[in-house]
N, CA, C, O and the ligand as a Tripos MOL2 file, in Angstrom:
@<TRIPOS>MOLECULE
protein
  305   303    77     0     0
PROTEIN
NO_CHARGES

@<TRIPOS>ATOM
      1 N          14.8780  -30.5090   10.0970 N.3       1 MET1
      2 CA         14.3230  -29.5490   11.0660 C.3       1 MET1
      3 C          13.6090  -30.2840   12.1950 C.2       1 MET1
      4 O          12.8170  -31.1860   11.9240 O.2       1 MET1
      5 N          13.8650  -29.9260   13.4480 N.am      2 ALA2
      6 CA         13.2120  -30.5830   14.6050 C.3       2 ALA2
      7 C          11.7830  -30.0580   14.7060 C.2       2 ALA2
      8 O          11.4990  -28.9030   14.3890 O.2       2 ALA2
      9 N          10.8950  -30.9410   15.1570 N.am      3 PRO3
     10 CA          9.4790  -30.5620   15.2380 C.3       3 PRO3
     11 C           9.2760  -29.2860   16.0710 C.2       3 PRO3
     12 O           8.4720  -28.4300   15.7010 O.2       3 PRO3
     13 N          10.0130  -29.1530   17.2130 N.am      4 GLY4
     14 CA          9.8830  -27.9510   18.0480 C.3       4 GLY4
     15 C          10.2360  -26.7040   17.3080 C.2       4 GLY4
     16 O           9.5650  -25.6820   17.4570 O.2       4 GLY4
     17 N          11.2340  -26.7570   16.5430 N.am      5 GLN5
     18 CA         11.7030  -25.5760   15.7880 C.3       5 GLN5
     19 C          10.6510  -25.1310   14.7910 C.2       5 GLN5
     20 O          10.4230  -23.9380   14.5900 O.2       5 GLN5
     21 N          10.0310  -26.0880   14.1860 N.am      6 GLN6
     22 CA          9.0160  -25.7430   13.1920 C.3       6 GLN6
     23 C           7.8680  -24.9490   13.8230 C.2       6 GLN6
     24 O           7.3250  -24.0150   13.2350 O.2       6 GLN6
     25 N           7.5190  -25.3740   15.0720 N.am      7 LYS7
     26 CA          6.4050  -24.7410   15.7600 C.3       7 LYS7
     27 C           6.7880  -23.2580   16.0650 C.2       7 LYS7
     28 O           5.9910  -22.3410   15.8680 O.2       7 LYS7
     29 N           8.0020  -23.0760   16.5380 N.am      8 ILE8
     30 CA          8.4570  -21.6980   16.8200 C.3       8 ILE8
     31 C           8.4210  -20.8270   15.5730 C.2       8 ILE8
     32 O           7.9710  -19.6810   15.6020 O.2       8 ILE8
     33 N           8.9070  -21.4030   14.4790 N.am      9 GLN9
     34 CA          8.8670  -20.6430   13.2290 C.3       9 GLN9
     35 C           7.4800  -20.2800   12.8100 C.2       9 GLN9
     36 O           7.2280  -19.1910   12.2950 O.2       9 GLN9
     37 N           6.5440  -21.2390   13.0410 N.am     10 SER10
     38 CA          5.1380  -21.0080   12.6770 C.3      10 SER10
     39 C           4.5830  -19.8450   13.5360 C.2      10 SER10
     40 O           3.8570  -18.9890   13.0300 O.2      10 SER10
     41 N           4.9360  -19.8260   14.8530 N.am     11 GLN11
     42 CA          4.4490  -18.7690   15.7180 C.3      11 GLN11
     43 C           4.9820  -17.4080   15.2960 C.2      11 GLN11
     44 O           4.2660  -16.4060   15.2940 O.2      11 GLN11
     45 N           6.2800  -17.4050   14.9350 N.am     12 GLN12
     46 CA          6.8570  -16.1400   14.4880 C.3      12 GLN12
     47 C           6.2070  -15.6800   13.2620 C.2      12 GLN12
     48 O           5.9950  -14.4790   13.0940 O.2      12 GLN12
     49 N           5.8700  -16.5810   12.3730 N.am     13 LYS13
     50 CA          5.1960  -16.2120   11.1030 C.3      13 LYS13
     51 C           3.8400  -15.5730   11.4080 C.2      13 LYS13
     52 O           3.4740  -14.5470   10.8350 O.2      13 LYS13
     53 N           3.0960  -16.2150   12.3380 N.am     14 ASN14
     54 CA          1.7890  -15.7150   12.7030 C.3      14 ASN14
     55 C           1.9170  -14.2920   13.2870 C.2      14 ASN14
     56 O           1.1560  -13.3980   12.9170 O.2      14 ASN14
     57 N           2.8860  -14.0890   14.2020 N.am     15 ALA15
     58 CA          3.0500  -12.8080   14.8550 C.3      15 ALA15
     59 C           3.3260  -11.7150   13.7750 C.2      15 ALA15
     60 O           2.8080  -10.6000   13.8320 O.2      15 ALA15
     61 N           4.1460  -12.0950   12.8230 N.am     16 LYS16
     62 CA          4.4920  -11.2150   11.7390 C.3      16 LYS16
     63 C           3.2760  -10.8530   10.9500 C.2      16 LYS16
     64 O           3.0880   -9.6980   10.5700 O.2      16 LYS16
     65 N           2.4450  -11.8380   10.7000 N.am     17 LYS17
     66 CA          1.2370  -11.6540    9.9080 C.3      17 LYS17
     67 C           0.2900  -10.6980   10.6330 C.2      17 LYS17
     68 O          -0.2500   -9.7790   10.0180 O.2      17 LYS17
     69 N           0.0850  -10.9110   11.9420 N.am     18 GLN18
     70 CA         -0.8110  -10.0870   12.6990 C.3      18 GLN18
     71 C          -0.3310   -8.6360   12.7850 C.2      18 GLN18
     72 O          -1.1250   -7.6970   12.7270 O.2      18 GLN18
     73 N           1.0170   -8.4740   12.9270 N.am     19 ALA19
     74 CA          1.5610   -7.1030   12.9680 C.3      19 ALA19
     75 C           1.2690   -6.4090   11.6440 C.2      19 ALA19
     76 O           0.9240   -5.2280   11.6080 O.2      19 ALA19
     77 N           1.4140   -7.1620   10.5560 N.am     20 GLY20
     78 CA          1.1680   -6.6080    9.2620 C.3      20 GLY20
     79 C          -0.2680   -6.1930    9.1210 C.2      20 GLY20
     80 O          -0.5390   -5.1480    8.5300 O.2      20 GLY20
     81 N          -1.2120   -6.9690    9.6390 N.am     21 GLN21
     82 CA         -2.6390   -6.5640    9.5400 C.3      21 GLN21
     83 C          -2.9380   -5.3460   10.3390 C.2      21 GLN21
     84 O          -3.7110   -4.4960    9.8980 O.2      21 GLN21
     85 N          -2.3370   -5.2220   11.5390 N.am     22 LYS22
     86 CA         -2.5430   -4.0730   12.3710 C.3      22 LYS22
     87 C          -2.0670   -2.8240   11.6700 C.2      22 LYS22
     88 O          -2.7200   -1.7810   11.7110 O.2      22 LYS22
     89 N          -0.9130   -2.9420   11.0210 N.am     23 LYS23
     90 CA         -0.3500   -1.8310   10.3210 C.3      23 LYS23
     91 C          -1.3070   -1.3890    9.1620 C.2      23 LYS23
     92 O          -1.5290   -0.2040    8.9130 O.2      23 LYS23
     93 N          -1.8310   -2.3890    8.5060 N.am     24 LYS24
     94 CA         -2.7120   -2.0750    7.3680 C.3      24 LYS24
     95 C          -3.9960   -1.3830    7.8440 C.2      24 LYS24
     96 O          -4.4530   -0.4210    7.2280 O.2      24 LYS24
     97 N          -4.5800   -1.8870    8.9580 N.am     25 GLN25
     98 CA         -5.7920   -1.2550    9.5020 C.3      25 GLN25
     99 C          -5.5350    0.1830    9.8330 C.2      25 GLN25
    100 O          -6.3450    1.0510    9.5060 O.2      25 GLN25
    101 N          -4.3670    0.4690   10.5090 N.am     26 GLY26
    102 CA         -4.0630    1.7900   10.9100 C.3      26 GLY26
    103 C          -3.9560    2.6990    9.6610 C.2      26 GLY26
    104 O          -4.4250    3.8370    9.6610 O.2      26 GLY26
    105 N          -3.3590    2.1900    8.6590 N.am     27 HIS27
    106 CA         -3.2210    2.9520    7.4090 C.3      27 HIS27
    107 C          -4.5790    3.2500    6.7870 C.2      27 HIS27
    108 O          -4.8240    4.3450    6.2820 O.2      27 HIS27
    109 N          -5.4620    2.2440    6.8350 N.am     28 ASP28
    110 CA         -6.8140    2.4410    6.2380 C.3      28 ASP28
    111 C          -7.5950    3.4800    7.0030 C.2      28 ASP28
    112 O          -8.2860    4.3100    6.4120 O.2      28 ASP28
    113 N          -7.4840    3.4380    8.3570 N.am     29 GLN29
    114 CA         -8.2210    4.4310    9.1300 C.3      29 GLN29
    115 C          -7.7140    5.8590    8.8010 C.2      29 GLN29
    116 O          -8.4950    6.8030    8.6770 O.2      29 GLN29
    117 N          -6.4290    5.9690    8.6700 N.am     30 LYS30
    118 CA         -5.8210    7.2700    8.3840 C.3      30 LYS30
    119 C          -6.3170    7.7510    6.9680 C.2      30 LYS30
    120 O          -6.6060    8.9290    6.7590 O.2      30 LYS30
    121 N          -6.3910    6.8390    6.0790 N.am     31 ALA31
    122 CA         -6.8200    7.1920    4.7100 C.3      31 ALA31
    123 C          -8.2610    7.5820    4.7480 C.2      31 ALA31
    124 O          -8.6560    8.5370    4.0790 O.2      31 ALA31
    125 N          -9.0840    6.8630    5.5250 N.am     32 ALA32
    126 CA        -10.5100    7.1640    5.6050 C.3      32 ALA32
    127 C         -10.7060    8.4990    6.2580 C.2      32 ALA32
    128 O         -11.5750    9.2580    5.8300 O.2      32 ALA32
    129 N          -9.9420    8.8240    7.2740 N.am     33 ALA33
    130 CA        -10.0840   10.1240    7.9430 C.3      33 ALA33
    131 C          -9.6950   11.2450    6.9740 C.2      33 ALA33
    132 O         -10.3080   12.3120    6.9530 O.2      33 ALA33
    133 N          -8.7020   10.9830    6.2040 N.am     34 LYS34
    134 CA         -8.2820   11.9710    5.2400 C.3      34 LYS34
    135 C          -9.2950   12.1480    4.1370 C.2      34 LYS34
    136 O          -9.5180   13.2620    3.6620 O.2      34 LYS34
    137 N          -9.9170   11.0440    3.7210 N.am     35 ALA35
    138 CA        -10.9070   11.0670    2.6290 C.3      35 ALA35
    139 C         -12.1650   11.7290    3.1130 C.2      35 ALA35
    140 O         -12.9220   12.2650    2.3030 O.2      35 ALA35
    141 N         -12.4250   11.7120    4.4250 N.am     36 ALA36
    142 CA        -13.6690   12.3320    4.9860 C.3      36 ALA36
    143 C         -13.6100   13.8390    4.8590 C.2      36 ALA36
    144 O         -14.6450   14.4820    4.6860 O.2      36 ALA36
    145 N         -12.4270   14.4170    4.9400 N.am     37 LEU37
    146 CA        -12.2890   15.8470    4.8200 C.3      37 LEU37
    147 C         -12.0720   16.2530    3.3860 C.2      37 LEU37
    148 O         -10.9390   16.5490    3.0060 O.2      37 LEU37
    149 N         -13.1010   16.2790    2.5780 N.am     38 ILE38
    150 CA        -12.9580   16.4540    1.1890 C.3      38 ILE38
    151 C         -13.2680   17.8650    0.7210 C.2      38 ILE38
    152 O         -12.9660   18.2220   -0.4180 O.2      38 ILE38
    153 N         -13.8700   18.6730    1.5910 N.am     39 TYR39
    154 CA        -14.2000   20.0580    1.1980 C.3      39 TYR39
    155 C         -13.2270   21.0540    1.8290 C.2      39 TYR39
    156 O         -13.2040   21.2220    3.0480 O.2      39 TYR39
    157 N         -12.4230   21.7150    0.9860 N.am     40 THR40
    158 CA        -11.4820   22.6600    1.4950 C.3      40 THR40
    159 C         -11.9660   24.0460    1.2060 C.2      40 THR40
    160 O         -12.2510   24.3650    0.0510 O.2      40 THR40
    161 N         -12.0690   24.8700    2.1890 N.am     41 CYS41
    162 CA        -12.4870   26.2470    1.9920 C.3      41 CYS41
    163 C         -11.5500   26.9510    1.0170 C.2      41 CYS41
    164 O         -10.3300   26.9170    1.1800 O.2      41 CYS41
    165 N         -12.1300   27.5840    0.0090 N.am     42 THR42
    166 CA        -11.3160   28.2320   -0.9880 C.3      42 THR42
    167 C         -10.6520   29.5020   -0.4410 C.2      42 THR42
    168 O          -9.7000   30.0120   -1.0320 O.2      42 THR42
    169 N         -11.1500   30.0020    0.6710 N.am     43 VAL43
    170 CA        -10.6270   31.2430    1.2090 C.3      43 VAL43
    171 C          -9.5490   30.9930    2.2530 C.2      43 VAL43
    172 O          -8.4390   31.5140    2.1430 O.2      43 VAL43
    173 N          -9.8870   30.1650    3.3070 N.am     44 CYS44
    174 CA         -8.8950   29.9840    4.4340 C.3      44 CYS44
    175 C          -8.3450   28.6050    4.4850 C.2      44 CYS44
    176 O          -7.5620   28.3130    5.3890 O.2      44 CYS44
    177 N          -8.7060   27.6980    3.5500 N.am     45 ARG45
    178 CA         -8.1160   26.3530    3.4370 C.3      45 ARG45
    179 C          -8.4990   25.4400    4.5590 C.2      45 ARG45
    180 O          -7.8670   24.4030    4.7580 O.2      45 ARG45
    181 N          -9.5610   25.8130    5.3290 N.am     46 THR46
    182 CA        -10.0440   24.8300    6.3370 C.3      46 THR46
    183 C         -10.7470   23.6840    5.6790 C.2      46 THR46
    184 O         -11.5080   23.8700    4.7290 O.2      46 THR46
    185 N         -10.4940   22.4720    6.1880 N.am     47 GLN47
    186 CA        -11.0830   21.3000    5.5590 C.3      47 GLN47
    187 C         -12.3150   20.8220    6.3300 C.2      47 GLN47
    188 O         -12.3080   20.7610    7.5590 O.2      47 GLN47
    189 N         -13.3740   20.4840    5.5830 N.am     48 MET48
    190 CA        -14.6340   20.0820    6.1970 C.3      48 MET48
    191 C         -15.1700   18.7850    5.5760 C.2      48 MET48
    192 O         -14.9060   18.4830    4.4120 O.2      48 MET48
    193 N         -15.9260   18.0270    6.3760 N.am     49 PRO49
    194 CA        -16.3480   16.6670    5.8530 C.3      49 PRO49
    195 C         -17.5320   16.6990    4.9220 C.2      49 PRO49
    196 O         -17.7080   15.7410    4.1680 O.2      49 PRO49
    197 N         -18.3670   17.7350    4.9130 N.am     50 ASP50
    198 CA        -19.5490   17.7260    4.0490 C.3      50 ASP50
    199 C         -19.9060   19.0930    3.6460 C.2      50 ASP50
    200 O         -19.5440   20.0610    4.3140 O.2      50 ASP50
    201 N         -20.6550   19.2110    2.4960 N.am     51 PRO51
    202 CA        -20.9740   20.4870    1.9050 C.3      51 PRO51
    203 C         -21.7750   21.4010    2.8030 C.2      51 PRO51
    204 O         -21.6720   22.6240    2.7060 O.2      51 PRO51
    205 N         -22.6040   20.7910    3.7120 N.am     52 LYS52
    206 CA        -23.4420   21.5830    4.5970 C.3      52 LYS52
    207 C         -22.5370   22.3760    5.5700 C.2      52 LYS52
    208 O         -22.7210   23.5750    5.7780 O.2      52 LYS52
    209 N         -21.5810   21.6800    6.1410 N.am     53 THR53
    210 CA        -20.6440   22.3420    7.0720 C.3      53 THR53
    211 C         -19.8290   23.3870    6.3490 C.2      53 THR53
    212 O         -19.5400   24.4540    6.8890 O.2      53 THR53
    213 N         -19.4610   23.0720    5.1260 N.am     54 PHE54
    214 CA        -18.6800   23.9990    4.3100 C.3      54 PHE54
    215 C         -19.5030   25.2660    4.0640 C.2      54 PHE54
    216 O         -18.9890   26.3720    4.2310 O.2      54 PHE54
    217 N         -20.7410   25.1230    3.6780 N.am     55 LYS55
    218 CA        -21.5800   26.2930    3.4300 C.3      55 LYS55
    219 C         -21.8070   27.1480    4.6490 C.2      55 LYS55
    220 O         -21.7410   28.3760    4.5770 O.2      55 LYS55
    221 N         -22.0780   26.4980    5.7840 N.am     56 GLN56
    222 CA        -22.2620   27.2190    7.0190 C.3      56 GLN56
    223 C         -20.9730   27.9840    7.4090 C.2      56 GLN56
    224 O         -21.0100   29.1240    7.8740 O.2      56 GLN56
    225 N         -19.8560   27.3030    7.1970 N.am     57 HIS57
    226 CA        -18.5810   27.9590    7.4470 C.3      57 HIS57
    227 C         -18.3740   29.1610    6.5700 C.2      57 HIS57
    228 O         -17.9660   30.2300    7.0260 O.2      57 HIS57
    229 N         -18.6660   28.9650    5.2890 N.am     58 PHE58
    230 CA        -18.4400   30.0140    4.3200 C.3      58 PHE58
    231 C         -19.3300   31.2200    4.6270 C.2      58 PHE58
    232 O         -18.8680   32.3590    4.5620 O.2      58 PHE58
    233 N         -20.5760   30.9840    4.9540 N.am     59 GLU59
    234 CA        -21.5280   32.1010    5.2080 C.3      59 GLU59
    235 C         -21.1450   32.8480    6.4600 C.2      59 GLU59
    236 O         -21.3230   34.0640    6.5190 O.2      59 GLU59
    237 N         -20.6180   32.1590    7.4810 N.am     60 SER60
    238 CA        -20.3260   32.8110    8.7540 C.3      60 SER60
    239 C         -18.9380   33.4740    8.6790 C.2      60 SER60
    240 O         -18.7460   34.5750    9.1950 O.2      60 SER60
    241 N         -17.9680   32.7920    8.0300 N.am     61 LYS61
    242 CA        -16.5910   33.3260    8.0710 C.3      61 LYS61
    243 C         -16.2600   34.2420    6.9660 C.2      61 LYS61
    244 O         -15.4310   35.1410    7.1120 O.2      61 LYS61
    245 N         -16.9220   34.0230    5.8090 N.am     62 HIS62
    246 CA        -16.5580   34.8310    4.6090 C.3      62 HIS62
    247 C         -17.8180   35.3560    3.9380 C.2      62 HIS62
    248 O         -18.0450   35.0990    2.7560 O.2      62 HIS62
    249 N         -18.6690   36.1180    4.7100 N.am     63 PRO63
    250 CA        -19.9320   36.5640    4.1230 C.3      63 PRO63
    251 C         -19.7830   37.4750    2.9310 C.2      63 PRO63
    252 O         -20.7010   37.5810    2.1180 O.2      63 PRO63
    253 N         -18.6180   38.1540    2.8050 N.am     64 LYS64
    254 CA        -18.4590   39.0810    1.6500 C.3      64 LYS64
    255 C         -17.8770   38.3850    0.4520 C.2      64 LYS64
    256 O         -17.7740   38.9700   -0.6260 O.2      64 LYS64
    257 N         -17.4920   37.1340    0.6320 N.am     65 THR65
    258 CA        -16.9350   36.3700   -0.5300 C.3      65 THR65
    259 C         -18.0900   35.6380   -1.2320 C.2      65 THR65
    260 O         -18.9170   35.0010   -0.5790 O.2      65 THR65
    261 N         -18.1350   35.7360   -2.5470 N.am     66 PRO66
    262 CA        -19.2050   35.0240   -3.2960 C.3      66 PRO66
    263 C         -19.1040   33.4860   -3.0270 C.2      66 PRO66
    264 O         -18.0140   32.9180   -2.9760 O.2      66 PRO66
    265 N         -20.2600   32.8640   -2.8630 N.am     67 LEU67
    266 CA        -20.3320   31.4420   -2.5900 C.3      67 LEU67
    267 C         -19.7510   30.6810   -3.7800 C.2      67 LEU67
    268 O         -20.0380   31.0130   -4.9300 O.2      67 LEU67
    269 N         -18.9410   29.6670   -3.5090 N.am     68 PRO68
    270 CA        -18.4270   28.8230   -4.6380 C.3      68 PRO68
    271 C         -19.6470   28.1440   -5.3430 C.2      68 PRO68
    272 O         -20.6070   27.7770   -4.6640 O.2      68 PRO68
    273 N         -19.6210   27.9840   -6.6180 N.am     69 PRO69
    274 CA        -20.7430   27.4450   -7.3860 C.3      69 PRO69
    275 C         -21.2040   26.0490   -6.8580 C.2      69 PRO69
    276 O         -22.3850   25.7070   -6.9170 O.2      69 PRO69
    277 N         -20.2430   25.2770   -6.3510 N.am     70 GLU70
    278 CA        -20.6180   23.9320   -5.8650 C.3      70 GLU70
    279 C         -21.4380   23.9940   -4.5630 C.2      70 GLU70
    280 O         -22.0050   22.9820   -4.1500 O.2      70 GLU70
    281 N         -21.5070   25.1660   -3.9160 N.am     71 LEU71
    282 CA        -22.3030   25.3420   -2.7170 C.3      71 LEU71
    283 C         -23.6350   25.9980   -2.9360 C.2      71 LEU71
    284 O         -24.4570   26.0730   -2.0230 O.2      71 LEU71
    285 N         -23.8570   26.4760   -4.1440 N.am     72 ALA72
    286 CA        -25.0610   27.2230   -4.4430 C.3      72 ALA72
    287 C         -26.3640   26.4100   -4.1770 C.2      72 ALA72
    288 O         -27.3740   26.9530   -3.7280 O.2      72 ALA72
    289 N         -26.2950   25.1150   -4.4690 N.am     73 ASP73
    290 CA        -27.4700   24.2230   -4.3470 C.3      73 ASP73
    291 C         -27.5770   23.5560   -2.9560 C.2      73 ASP73
    292 O         -28.5620   22.8760   -2.6680 O.2      73 ASP73
    293 N         -26.5570   23.7550   -2.0990 N.am     74 VAL74
    294 CA        -26.5470   23.0510   -0.8420 C.3      74 VAL74
    295 C         -27.5650   23.6810    0.1400 C.2      74 VAL74
    296 O         -27.5660   24.8980    0.3230 O.2      74 VAL74
    297 N         -28.4120   22.8730    0.7600 N.am     75 GLN75
    298 CA        -29.3060   23.3480    1.7490 C.3      75 GLN75
    299 C         -28.6210   23.3120    3.1190 C.2      75 GLN75
    300 O         -28.4230   22.2300    3.6720 O.2      75 GLN75
    301 N         -28.2670   24.4410    3.6640 N.am     76 ALA76
    302 CA        -27.5690   24.4700    4.9580 C.3      76 ALA76
    303 C         -28.5570   24.5990    6.0950 C.2      76 ALA76
    304 O         -28.1570   24.6400    7.2590 O.2      76 ALA76
    305 ZN        -12.9330   29.5470    5.2620 Zn       77 ZN77
@<TRIPOS>BOND
     1     1     2 1
     2     2     3 1
     3     3     4 2
     4     3     5 am
     5     5     6 1
     6     6     7 1
     7     7     8 2
     8     7     9 am
     9     9    10 1
    10    10    11 1
    11    11    12 2
    12    11    13 am
    13    13    14 1
    14    14    15 1
    15    15    16 2
    16    15    17 am
    17    17    18 1
    18    18    19 1
    19    19    20 2
    20    19    21 am
    21    21    22 1
    22    22    23 1
    23    23    24 2
    24    23    25 am
    25    25    26 1
    26    26    27 1
    27    27    28 2
    28    27    29 am
    29    29    30 1
    30    30    31 1
    31    31    32 2
    32    31    33 am
    33    33    34 1
    34    34    35 1
    35    35    36 2
    36    35    37 am
    37    37    38 1
    38    38    39 1
    39    39    40 2
    40    39    41 am
    41    41    42 1
    42    42    43 1
    43    43    44 2
    44    43    45 am
    45    45    46 1
    46    46    47 1
    47    47    48 2
    48    47    49 am
    49    49    50 1
    50    50    51 1
    51    51    52 2
    52    51    53 am
    53    53    54 1
    54    54    55 1
    55    55    56 2
    56    55    57 am
    57    57    58 1
    58    58    59 1
    59    59    60 2
    60    59    61 am
    61    61    62 1
    62    62    63 1
    63    63    64 2
    64    63    65 am
    65    65    66 1
    66    66    67 1
    67    67    68 2
    68    67    69 am
    69    69    70 1
    70    70    71 1
    71    71    72 2
    72    71    73 am
    73    73    74 1
    74    74    75 1
    75    75    76 2
    76    75    77 am
    77    77    78 1
    78    78    79 1
    79    79    80 2
    80    79    81 am
    81    81    82 1
    82    82    83 1
    83    83    84 2
    84    83    85 am
    85    85    86 1
    86    86    87 1
    87    87    88 2
    88    87    89 am
    89    89    90 1
    90    90    91 1
    91    91    92 2
    92    91    93 am
    93    93    94 1
    94    94    95 1
    95    95    96 2
    96    95    97 am
    97    97    98 1
    98    98    99 1
    99    99   100 2
   100    99   101 am
   101   101   102 1
   102   102   103 1
   103   103   104 2
   104   103   105 am
   105   105   106 1
   106   106   107 1
   107   107   108 2
   108   107   109 am
   109   109   110 1
   110   110   111 1
   111   111   112 2
   112   111   113 am
   113   113   114 1
   114   114   115 1
   115   115   116 2
   116   115   117 am
   117   117   118 1
   118   118   119 1
   119   119   120 2
   120   119   121 am
   121   121   122 1
   122   122   123 1
   123   123   124 2
   124   123   125 am
   125   125   126 1
   126   126   127 1
   127   127   128 2
   128   127   129 am
   129   129   130 1
   130   130   131 1
   131   131   132 2
   132   131   133 am
   133   133   134 1
   134   134   135 1
   135   135   136 2
   136   135   137 am
   137   137   138 1
   138   138   139 1
   139   139   140 2
   140   139   141 am
   141   141   142 1
   142   142   143 1
   143   143   144 2
   144   143   145 am
   145   145   146 1
   146   146   147 1
   147   147   148 2
   148   147   149 am
   149   149   150 1
   150   150   151 1
   151   151   152 2
   152   151   153 am
   153   153   154 1
   154   154   155 1
   155   155   156 2
   156   155   157 am
   157   157   158 1
   158   158   159 1
   159   159   160 2
   160   159   161 am
   161   161   162 1
   162   162   163 1
   163   163   164 2
   164   163   165 am
   165   165   166 1
   166   166   167 1
   167   167   168 2
   168   167   169 am
   169   169   170 1
   170   170   171 1
   171   171   172 2
   172   171   173 am
   173   173   174 1
   174   174   175 1
   175   175   176 2
   176   175   177 am
   177   177   178 1
   178   178   179 1
   179   179   180 2
   180   179   181 am
   181   181   182 1
   182   182   183 1
   183   183   184 2
   184   183   185 am
   185   185   186 1
   186   186   187 1
   187   187   188 2
   188   187   189 am
   189   189   190 1
   190   190   191 1
   191   191   192 2
   192   191   193 am
   193   193   194 1
   194   194   195 1
   195   195   196 2
   196   195   197 am
   197   197   198 1
   198   198   199 1
   199   199   200 2
   200   199   201 am
   201   201   202 1
   202   202   203 1
   203   203   204 2
   204   203   205 am
   205   205   206 1
   206   206   207 1
   207   207   208 2
   208   207   209 am
   209   209   210 1
   210   210   211 1
   211   211   212 2
   212   211   213 am
   213   213   214 1
   214   214   215 1
   215   215   216 2
   216   215   217 am
   217   217   218 1
   218   218   219 1
   219   219   220 2
   220   219   221 am
   221   221   222 1
   222   222   223 1
   223   223   224 2
   224   223   225 am
   225   225   226 1
   226   226   227 1
   227   227   228 2
   228   227   229 am
   229   229   230 1
   230   230   231 1
   231   231   232 2
   232   231   233 am
   233   233   234 1
   234   234   235 1
   235   235   236 2
   236   235   237 am
   237   237   238 1
   238   238   239 1
   239   239   240 2
   240   239   241 am
   241   241   242 1
   242   242   243 1
   243   243   244 2
   244   243   245 am
   245   245   246 1
   246   246   247 1
   247   247   248 2
   248   247   249 am
   249   249   250 1
   250   250   251 1
   251   251   252 2
   252   251   253 am
   253   253   254 1
   254   254   255 1
   255   255   256 2
   256   255   257 am
   257   257   258 1
   258   258   259 1
   259   259   260 2
   260   259   261 am
   261   261   262 1
   262   262   263 1
   263   263   264 2
   264   263   265 am
   265   265   266 1
   266   266   267 1
   267   267   268 2
   268   267   269 am
   269   269   270 1
   270   270   271 1
   271   271   272 2
   272   271   273 am
   273   273   274 1
   274   274   275 1
   275   275   276 2
   276   275   277 am
   277   277   278 1
   278   278   279 1
   279   279   280 2
   280   279   281 am
   281   281   282 1
   282   282   283 1
   283   283   284 2
   284   283   285 am
   285   285   286 1
   286   286   287 1
   287   287   288 2
   288   287   289 am
   289   289   290 1
   290   290   291 1
   291   291   292 2
   292   291   293 am
   293   293   294 1
   294   294   295 1
   295   295   296 2
   296   295   297 am
   297   297   298 1
   298   298   299 1
   299   299   300 2
   300   299   301 am
   301   301   302 1
   302   302   303 1
   303   303   304 2
@<TRIPOS>SUBSTRUCTURE
     1 MET1         2 RESIDUE 1 A MET
     2 ALA2         6 RESIDUE 1 A ALA
     3 PRO3        10 RESIDUE 1 A PRO
     4 GLY4        14 RESIDUE 1 A GLY
     5 GLN5        18 RESIDUE 1 A GLN
     6 GLN6        22 RESIDUE 1 A GLN
     7 LYS7        26 RESIDUE 1 A LYS
     8 ILE8        30 RESIDUE 1 A ILE
     9 GLN9        34 RESIDUE 1 A GLN
    10 SER10       38 RESIDUE 1 A SER
    11 GLN11       42 RESIDUE 1 A GLN
    12 GLN12       46 RESIDUE 1 A GLN
    13 LYS13       50 RESIDUE 1 A LYS
    14 ASN14       54 RESIDUE 1 A ASN
    15 ALA15       58 RESIDUE 1 A ALA
    16 LYS16       62 RESIDUE 1 A LYS
    17 LYS17       66 RESIDUE 1 A LYS
    18 GLN18       70 RESIDUE 1 A GLN
    19 ALA19       74 RESIDUE 1 A ALA
    20 GLY20       78 RESIDUE 1 A GLY
    21 GLN21       82 RESIDUE 1 A GLN
    22 LYS22       86 RESIDUE 1 A LYS
    23 LYS23       90 RESIDUE 1 A LYS
    24 LYS24       94 RESIDUE 1 A LYS
    25 GLN25       98 RESIDUE 1 A GLN
    26 GLY26      102 RESIDUE 1 A GLY
    27 HIS27      106 RESIDUE 1 A HIS
    28 ASP28      110 RESIDUE 1 A ASP
    29 GLN29      114 RESIDUE 1 A GLN
    30 LYS30      118 RESIDUE 1 A LYS
    31 ALA31      122 RESIDUE 1 A ALA
    32 ALA32      126 RESIDUE 1 A ALA
    33 ALA33      130 RESIDUE 1 A ALA
    34 LYS34      134 RESIDUE 1 A LYS
    35 ALA35      138 RESIDUE 1 A ALA
    36 ALA36      142 RESIDUE 1 A ALA
    37 LEU37      146 RESIDUE 1 A LEU
    38 ILE38      150 RESIDUE 1 A ILE
    39 TYR39      154 RESIDUE 1 A TYR
    40 THR40      158 RESIDUE 1 A THR
    41 CYS41      162 RESIDUE 1 A CYS
    42 THR42      166 RESIDUE 1 A THR
    43 VAL43      170 RESIDUE 1 A VAL
    44 CYS44      174 RESIDUE 1 A CYS
    45 ARG45      178 RESIDUE 1 A ARG
    46 THR46      182 RESIDUE 1 A THR
    47 GLN47      186 RESIDUE 1 A GLN
    48 MET48      190 RESIDUE 1 A MET
    49 PRO49      194 RESIDUE 1 A PRO
    50 ASP50      198 RESIDUE 1 A ASP
    51 PRO51      202 RESIDUE 1 A PRO
    52 LYS52      206 RESIDUE 1 A LYS
    53 THR53      210 RESIDUE 1 A THR
    54 PHE54      214 RESIDUE 1 A PHE
    55 LYS55      218 RESIDUE 1 A LYS
    56 GLN56      222 RESIDUE 1 A GLN
    57 HIS57      226 RESIDUE 1 A HIS
    58 PHE58      230 RESIDUE 1 A PHE
    59 GLU59      234 RESIDUE 1 A GLU
    60 SER60      238 RESIDUE 1 A SER
    61 LYS61      242 RESIDUE 1 A LYS
    62 HIS62      246 RESIDUE 1 A HIS
    63 PRO63      250 RESIDUE 1 A PRO
    64 LYS64      254 RESIDUE 1 A LYS
    65 THR65      258 RESIDUE 1 A THR
    66 PRO66      262 RESIDUE 1 A PRO
    67 LEU67      266 RESIDUE 1 A LEU
    68 PRO68      270 RESIDUE 1 A PRO
    69 PRO69      274 RESIDUE 1 A PRO
    70 GLU70      278 RESIDUE 1 A GLU
    71 LEU71      282 RESIDUE 1 A LEU
    72 ALA72      286 RESIDUE 1 A ALA
    73 ASP73      290 RESIDUE 1 A ASP
    74 VAL74      294 RESIDUE 1 A VAL
    75 GLN75      298 RESIDUE 1 A GLN
    76 ALA76      302 RESIDUE 1 A ALA
    77 ZN77       305 GROUP 0 **** ****
């Protein structure tokens, strides 16, 4: 193998590696965003990031529906 060729191969390898890292970061952000929306309204299926938002949503949108037990202790 000629020395020049080896350098080109090395650069290609690096480019491939960086592309792979970018892909992985994008995937992680997507997963984190998905993981952030962990509270799903039992009535309308709206997803919310925290119990406080969930309780406020529930009280304003579904006042006639009994509060889910996991929201009973939440201070909204
Ligand atoms: Zn709802």
